[in-house]
N, C-alpha and C positions, 0 to 999 in steps of 0.2 A: 801450227797447232793451236794457237789461241783462238783463231776463227772457228775451228772445229768445236772447241769447248763452248764458245758462245752459241754456236748453232745448236749444239746438243741441249744447252740450258734453255734456249728459247723454244725448242721443240717440246722439251719436257714440260715447261711452264704452260705451253699451249695445250698440251694434253690434259694438264690438271685444271686449267681454266676453261676448257671447252664447254660450251653450253649445249652441245648436241648429244652429250652422253645421257643416256636414260638409265636410271638406277631402278632396278626392280626390287620392290620390297614386298615380300610375300606377307600378307596379313591373314590372320585367322578370322573367319567370319564371326566368331564368338568374342573376339577381343574388342570390337567396336561396341557390341551389346554389353559386354562386361564393363567397359569404361563408362557407358551411359548409366548403367545400373549403379556403379560405384559413385558417380557424380550425383545421381538422384538420392542415394542413401546419405551421402555427405550433406547435401542440401537439407534433406529431411531431418537428419540428426541436429544440424545447426538450428533449424526452426524449432525443434523440440526443446533444445537447450535454452534458446531465447524465450520460449513460452514458459519454461520452468522458472527462469530468472524473473520474468514479469510476474508470475503468480506468487513467487516468494516475496517480491517487493510489495505487492498488494497485501499479502498476508501480514507482513511486518507493519505496514501502514494501518491496517485494521486493528492489529494488536495494540499499537500506540493509542489509537482512538478509543478502544475499549478501556485501556488503562486510565486515560483522562476522564472518561465517563464514570468509572468507578470512584476515582478521587472526588469528582464533583458530587456523586451520590453520597459519599461519606461526609463531605462538608455539609450538604443539605440536611442529612439526617442529624448531624450534630446541632445545626441551627434549629431544626424542628424540636429536638429534645430540650434545648435551652428555652425555646418559646413555650413549650408545654409546662416546664417548671415555673416559668415566670407567670403564666396564666393561672396555674393552681395557686401560686402565692398571692396574686392580685385578687383572686376571687375567694380567698379563704374567709370563713365566717369570723374568725377572731380578728383579722385585719380590718374587715368591714365594720365590725362593732367598735373598734378603737377609732376608726375614722369618723364614724357617726358621733361618738362622744366628743371628739375634738371639734366638730362642726355644730355642736349642741343639737344634735338630732336625736329623736327617740322614736318609739313605736307610734304609729298614727292613732289619733283620737277617732272615736266612732264617726264623727261628722266629716272627717277628712277622707274617708274611703268612698270612692264612687264606683258603683257596680254598673257594668255595661251589659245590656241585653244582647244576646246573640240573635241575629236574624234567622 
């Protein structure tokens, strides 16, 4: 009896491991096309998502650059305002008159004025 059992097991295992068996799988002609279409859509969607992420990254970088440019503009406008105030102070008539008095300067005498002829 044991030999019969071994024989049965080996025959069964040979049947399972046989390489001559052909399995027929019926495929729908549309399934291959549908699979390719889904793959194409998946690749396209991935590319669109990557493109959107890249555009968002560039937009963020440009916003930071614009923010830095605005800060620089504010600083330059403040410097310009301070320089204009200083210029008006340095060229004021009352200040120049006080400086002229401290250096013993006065209005020019008639012989000190030289008139140039225009060609």
